[in-house]
N, C-alpha and C positions, 0 to 999 in steps of 0.2 A: 385493466391493471388490478392486480391483487393488492388492495389497500391494507390488508391485514399484515402483509409481509413487506410491501414496498412503499416508499414515500417519494413524492414528486419533488425534484429540486431543479433549479435553473442555474446554469453556469454560463459564463462568457469566456470563450477560449480564443486564443489568437488564431488567425486563419490557417497557419501551417499546422497547428495541432489539430484543428477541426478536419483539415484535409487528410492528415495521417490517421485520425480516428475513423474517418469514412473509409479509407483504404483497408484498415484492419477489419472493419465491420464487413466489408465486401469479401475480403479474403477468407475470413473465418465464418462467413455466412451467419453472423449474429448481429443483433441490433447494436447501435452505438451505445445505448443504455446498458446493455448486457456487458459489452466490452469495458465500459467505465466501472460497472459494479465489480467485474472480475478483477480489474486492475487495482481498485481502491479498497476493497473490503478488508483484506488482511493488513495492509500497511496503516490504514486509518485506525483500525482497532488496536494494533500494536502501539501506535503513537499515543492514542488516548490512554491505554493501559499504563504506559510509561509516565505520562504526565500526571496521572491520578496519584502516583506515588510521590510527586514533588509537592512539598509544602507550599502554601500560598505566599509565604515570605521566605524563599529559599536562601540558604547560605551558599558560599562558594563550594563548600564540601558537598552540599546537596546537588548542585549543578554538575560538579565533577562526577558524582555517582550516577546521575542521570545520563551523562555522556557515555560513561562506561557501560551502563545497562543498555543504552542504544546500540553501542558497538557489539555487545553480546547478542542482541536481537538480530542485528545484521548478519553476524557470523552464523547464527542458527538458520536464518532464512537462506543464506548462501549454501550451507551444507544440505539443507532440504532440497534446494533446487538442483544441486549437483547430483544428489541421489536420484531424484526424479528423472533427471536427464541421462543418468547412467554415465556421468562424467567422473573420471578418476581425479581426485584433487591432487594427487602426487605427480600427474603427468605434466 
């Protein structure tokens, strides 16, 4: 393991999630760790970035803005996915 780029973490998953993860690992011929890294890296970074903008004692307006920013991030991710997949959003 490349310890300069990777960190070891331990997770407990429900059995059905572990089964699905193993299926994806086999289907994509990638390790379960790689599948988890691929699935989590962008959403976790985006969530951390959003929460870093939230004050430690947020007001209702701060929380509302966080929700709006989260929706904008979801819209952007969805648009990127549609473009990547070649799916026309008007169809």
